[in-house]
C-alpha angles and dihedrals in degrees: 000000000000123000091212132082121249091260090052091054091046091053090049090049090055093050090046091054091056100038125351090202093059105055108137130203108254089217103045106014091232117141109262123236116231107232100174138001143191123210143170129218118262097217093080098258119126094242117135135183138192128189145155094225135082118332115267126253110281091214090061107026137043115213113233106173139013140196113206136186127199109229091210105049098018090227114149128220108200130191097014106176115226115207123186117240128209116240113261117238114224116255119233115249 
């Protein structure tokens, strides 16, 4: 069970979709530590993996979910869904 509100989890999910290394605690603003992850293979196969170790290679795997912990307040965010975003094109001035 997560120690954060649904709004806090949603904020962390948006941050994770942008950059997994810069997910910040909604309470303290401290960078969260990834404690577990789930990923699926990019080659189109149905292979999935989950681990508590180092993040998988971004070239071979797509992150789907993360479990994170704030090192300052020790709260946990579990089951944070990571969605891929398309790159934004600059708008003309």
